[in-house]
PLY file of the C-alpha trace (Angstrom):
ply
format ascii 1.0
element vertex 285
property float x
property float y
property float z
element edge 284
property int vertex1
property int vertex2
end_header
0.13 0.01 -0.16
0.99 3.66 -0.94
0.86 6.35 1.25
-2.66 7.08 -0.15
-5.65 5.53 1.77
-7.89 3.71 -0.63
-11.11 4.59 1.39
-10.57 8.18 1.41
-8.95 8.47 -2.31
-11.00 10.88 -4.23
-10.06 8.53 -7.41
-12.02 5.53 -5.68
-14.63 7.53 -3.61
-16.03 9.75 -6.24
-19.69 9.57 -6.48
-20.80 6.80 -9.20
-23.69 7.53 -11.69
-26.95 7.24 -10.43
-27.67 4.29 -12.43
-24.55 2.50 -11.51
-24.68 3.47 -7.76
-24.43 0.39 -5.70
-27.40 -0.13 -2.61
-26.21 0.14 0.71
-26.68 -3.74 0.94
-24.50 -4.14 -2.06
-21.40 -1.88 -0.25
-21.49 -4.01 3.03
-21.25 -7.17 1.02
-18.26 -6.10 -0.52
-16.48 -4.83 2.69
-17.60 -7.75 4.42
-16.44 -10.38 1.89
-13.76 -8.88 0.56
-15.00 -8.30 -2.97
-14.44 -4.62 -2.45
-10.76 -4.40 -1.87
-10.73 -0.83 -0.42
-11.40 -1.80 3.07
-9.52 -5.24 3.22
-6.64 -3.21 1.91
-6.81 -0.49 4.55
-7.25 -3.08 7.41
-4.39 -4.79 6.33
-1.92 -1.92 6.10
-3.24 -0.39 9.54
-3.33 -3.69 11.30
0.56 -3.79 11.07
0.96 -0.13 12.20
2.22 -0.16 16.27
-0.34 1.95 18.65
-3.28 1.80 20.69
-6.53 2.27 20.89
-7.31 1.92 17.52
-10.48 2.04 15.01
-12.98 -0.53 16.00
-13.47 -1.40 12.53
-10.36 -0.73 10.13
-7.67 -0.97 13.00
-5.92 2.64 12.35
-3.78 3.41 15.27
-5.07 6.32 17.06
-1.78 6.91 19.62
1.49 5.48 19.37
4.15 5.60 16.59
1.48 4.01 13.91
-0.92 7.17 14.45
1.62 9.51 12.83
1.43 7.69 9.61
-2.44 7.11 10.18
-2.70 10.55 10.48
-0.65 11.64 7.50
-3.28 9.06 5.54
-6.25 11.42 6.69
-7.07 8.75 9.59
-8.36 10.51 12.77
-10.95 9.51 15.51
-14.31 10.72 14.15
-15.49 13.63 16.63
-19.16 12.16 16.69
-18.02 8.83 17.55
-14.28 8.29 19.02
-14.44 4.50 18.45
-14.05 4.77 14.92
-11.75 7.09 12.37
-13.27 9.25 10.25
-12.77 7.10 7.13
-14.92 4.20 8.25
-17.44 6.34 10.28
-17.91 8.45 6.64
-18.85 4.87 5.34
-21.22 3.96 8.36
-23.14 7.49 8.01
-23.51 7.34 4.06
-23.76 3.57 3.72
-26.48 2.79 6.61
-27.37 -0.32 6.76
-25.48 -4.04 6.33
-25.88 -7.33 4.83
-26.08 -11.29 5.90
-22.82 -13.09 5.72
-21.54 -16.21 7.31
-19.00 -15.05 9.87
-17.59 -15.94 13.51
-18.58 -14.33 16.95
-16.69 -14.20 19.70
-18.02 -13.23 23.32
-15.44 -12.78 26.53
-16.95 -12.73 29.95
-15.59 -11.96 32.88
-16.45 -14.76 35.33
-17.58 -13.61 38.96
-16.96 -9.91 38.25
-19.63 -9.21 41.01
-17.26 -11.14 43.83
-14.43 -9.39 42.29
-15.94 -5.86 42.75
-16.65 -6.55 46.04
-13.54 -7.04 46.89
-11.66 -3.76 45.81
-12.80 0.05 45.33
-14.64 0.88 42.42
-11.66 2.86 41.00
-9.59 -0.18 41.42
-12.25 -2.42 39.40
-12.56 0.28 36.87
-8.63 -0.29 36.33
-8.89 -3.77 36.18
-11.65 -3.58 33.69
-9.55 -1.34 31.69
-6.17 -3.71 31.61
-8.85 -6.27 30.54
-10.10 -4.08 27.44
-6.44 -2.99 26.55
-5.42 -6.92 26.68
-8.87 -8.12 24.50
-8.55 -5.33 22.25
-4.74 -6.18 21.35
-5.82 -9.80 20.73
-9.08 -9.10 18.50
-6.92 -6.70 16.46
-3.90 -9.26 16.09
-6.38 -11.64 15.02
-7.78 -9.49 12.03
-11.24 -9.19 13.81
-13.53 -6.26 13.74
-13.89 -5.15 17.55
-18.00 -5.14 18.00
-17.77 -3.70 21.55
-17.11 -3.65 25.26
-20.09 -3.96 27.40
-19.53 -3.98 30.97
-17.39 -6.75 31.92
-17.70 -8.19 28.08
-15.65 -8.11 24.71
-17.57 -9.09 21.38
-15.52 -9.62 18.00
-16.64 -10.01 14.72
-14.61 -12.35 12.36
-15.41 -11.63 8.44
-14.49 -13.31 5.21
-12.89 -10.49 4.19
-10.33 -10.01 7.02
-9.80 -13.92 7.42
-11.04 -15.34 4.44
-12.60 -18.96 5.11
-10.62 -19.32 8.08
-12.52 -17.03 9.99
-13.27 -19.47 12.26
-10.04 -20.40 13.11
-9.05 -17.13 13.61
-11.84 -16.78 16.33
-10.66 -19.98 17.97
-7.25 -18.76 17.96
-8.01 -15.55 19.43
-9.99 -17.03 22.03
-6.95 -19.23 23.19
-4.98 -15.95 23.28
-7.44 -14.17 25.34
-6.88 -17.12 27.94
-3.13 -16.40 27.71
-3.04 -12.84 28.17
-5.53 -12.96 31.31
-3.00 -15.43 32.57
-4.92 -18.32 32.44
-2.49 -21.66 32.42
-0.06 -19.62 34.60
1.32 -21.34 38.04
-0.12 -18.34 40.17
-3.82 -18.54 38.13
-5.26 -15.82 36.01
-5.07 -11.98 37.01
-8.30 -11.85 35.75
-10.73 -14.90 35.37
-12.85 -14.95 32.08
-14.67 -17.10 29.95
-15.07 -17.25 26.12
-17.57 -18.58 23.25
-17.16 -18.85 19.79
-19.78 -19.65 17.13
-19.90 -19.48 13.50
-23.28 -19.03 11.36
-25.17 -16.36 9.18
-25.60 -13.03 10.94
-26.64 -9.64 9.88
-23.22 -7.58 10.12
-23.68 -3.70 9.26
-24.25 -0.30 10.93
-27.26 0.34 13.10
-28.31 2.98 15.20
-28.88 7.12 14.20
-26.63 9.61 13.85
-23.48 9.75 16.26
-24.82 6.64 17.93
-24.14 4.29 14.67
-21.97 1.50 15.36
-20.61 -1.67 13.62
-22.43 -4.64 15.14
-23.88 -7.95 14.14
-27.36 -9.32 14.66
-29.26 -12.47 14.80
-29.52 -16.06 16.49
-25.89 -16.76 15.49
-24.91 -13.94 17.87
-27.29 -14.96 20.71
-25.82 -18.54 20.55
-22.25 -16.98 20.89
-22.93 -14.72 23.51
-25.16 -17.73 25.52
-21.82 -19.90 24.93
-19.66 -17.03 26.95
-21.87 -17.22 29.48
-21.92 -20.72 30.12
-18.26 -21.14 29.84
-16.39 -21.58 33.23
-13.12 -19.69 34.01
-10.49 -20.67 31.73
-12.81 -22.30 29.29
-13.22 -21.65 25.83
-16.55 -23.19 24.32
-16.84 -23.76 20.63
-19.66 -24.64 18.69
-19.89 -27.75 16.58
-20.49 -25.46 13.61
-17.80 -23.37 14.61
-15.02 -26.26 15.13
-16.13 -27.86 12.03
-15.60 -24.69 10.11
-12.14 -24.03 11.97
-11.14 -27.61 10.76
-10.67 -27.86 14.45
-8.75 -30.97 15.97
-9.96 -31.41 19.29
-7.92 -34.33 20.30
-9.10 -35.82 23.74
-10.72 -32.07 24.57
-14.17 -32.55 26.29
-17.35 -32.43 24.30
-20.72 -31.15 26.14
-24.24 -30.77 24.87
-25.21 -27.46 26.66
-29.15 -26.37 26.89
-28.91 -22.97 26.45
-31.35 -20.29 27.29
-33.71 -19.36 24.56
-32.70 -22.27 22.49
-35.20 -25.40 22.09
-32.52 -27.78 20.94
-29.21 -28.37 22.82
-25.98 -27.28 21.47
-22.90 -29.78 21.33
-19.76 -27.81 22.02
-15.78 -28.58 22.22
-14.62 -27.30 25.55
-10.99 -25.81 25.12
-8.16 -24.31 27.40
-5.28 -22.51 26.68
-3.22 -25.05 24.47
-5.67 -27.96 23.56
-7.01 -28.22 19.96
-5.00 -26.17 17.79
-6.96 -24.74 15.15
-5.41 -24.80 11.59
-4.91 -20.92 11.37
-3.46 -18.61 14.13
0 1
1 2
2 3
3 4
4 5
5 6
6 7
7 8
8 9
9 10
10 11
11 12
12 13
13 14
14 15
15 16
16 17
17 18
18 19
19 20
20 21
21 22
22 23
23 24
24 25
25 26
26 27
27 28
28 29
29 30
30 31
31 32
32 33
33 34
34 35
35 36
36 37
37 38
38 39
39 40
40 41
41 42
42 43
43 44
44 45
45 46
46 47
47 48
48 49
49 50
50 51
51 52
52 53
53 54
54 55
55 56
56 57
57 58
58 59
59 60
60 61
61 62
62 63
63 64
64 65
65 66
66 67
67 68
68 69
69 70
70 71
71 72
72 73
73 74
74 75
75 76
76 77
77 78
78 79
79 80
80 81
81 82
82 83
83 84
84 85
85 86
86 87
87 88
88 89
89 90
90 91
91 92
92 93
93 94
94 95
95 96
96 97
97 98
98 99
99 100
100 101
101 102
102 103
103 104
104 105
105 106
106 107
107 108
108 109
109 110
110 111
111 112
112 113
113 114
114 115
115 116
116 117
117 118
118 119
119 120
120 121
121 122
122 123
123 124
124 125
125 126
126 127
127 128
128 129
129 130
130 131
131 132
132 133
133 134
134 135
135 136
136 137
137 138
138 139
139 140
140 141
141 142
142 143
143 144
144 145
145 146
146 147
147 148
148 149
149 150
150 151
151 152
152 153
153 154
154 155
155 156
156 157
157 158
158 159
159 160
160 161
161 162
162 163
163 164
164 165
165 166
166 167
167 168
168 169
169 170
170 171
171 172
172 173
173 174
174 175
175 176
176 177
177 178
178 179
179 180
180 181
181 182
182 183
183 184
184 185
185 186
186 187
187 188
188 189
189 190
190 191
191 192
192 193
193 194
194 195
195 196
196 197
197 198
198 199
199 200
200 201
201 202
202 203
203 204
204 205
205 206
206 207
207 208
208 209
209 210
210 211
211 212
212 213
213 214
214 215
215 216
216 217
217 218
218 219
219 220
220 221
221 222
222 223
223 224
224 225
225 226
226 227
227 228
228 229
229 230
230 231
231 232
232 233
233 234
234 235
235 236
236 237
237 238
238 239
239 240
240 241
241 242
242 243
243 244
244 245
245 246
246 247
247 248
248 249
249 250
250 251
251 252
252 253
253 254
254 255
255 256
256 257
257 258
258 259
259 260
260 261
261 262
262 263
263 264
264 265
265 266
266 267
267 268
268 269
269 270
270 271
271 272
272 273
273 274
274 275
275 276
276 277
277 278
278 279
279 280
280 281
281 282
282 283
283 284
């Protein structure tokens, strides 16, 4: 990539004729599947630049050494929503909507957060969650995912074909195991923060929801609900991978435990593979 950002290059973003103007769904499908190379190439470039925090969508760094390059290419935090850069938020505002695509969802929940909060001051608990947010954001961006959001003691990531190809499920599983490692699971002294992780693969609506400054990129649908329920069912240090995600990831679970879970709101039990920090390595990192 040169010093010209393809998403902000007027040669690429000039207004098409009315007859050829794609619908918002077509724009989002191109972004999510990688058939529109501008977002894919921008993400690949910015993900290599050092620095945090980053744009939730394209990974452009807002601070650190890499932010100098990003700013020179026109990428700065958008005043209306600082979780996104001006380039990505322009897409969110002008192409409001999304598309249904196969993707993988990762949810990571802090286990026993109420008890943890009882044992420290509110300020100390906030610092602990900030440390978790920083660690989770780093893992999510390093594994080529879109950071959906942080909600309380939970992190949510979307792995789309444009960024991970057909290996999005394997990337999500690898990210889940990395999250367990960075929070100290598997260490002799135990984790500095106990978390449980859930990963599921399926069809979801991915795109911009909300209005105006509250617009955000997220995923909706039953695939999202299942991933969230898996994270809620995971014990400290557990990564629960749905059978669909395990199959898509070509996961070799070895002697990993299998469970059939009864998840809230689901009429049938959901089979999962139970992983820890090291078991059942997927085919992609």
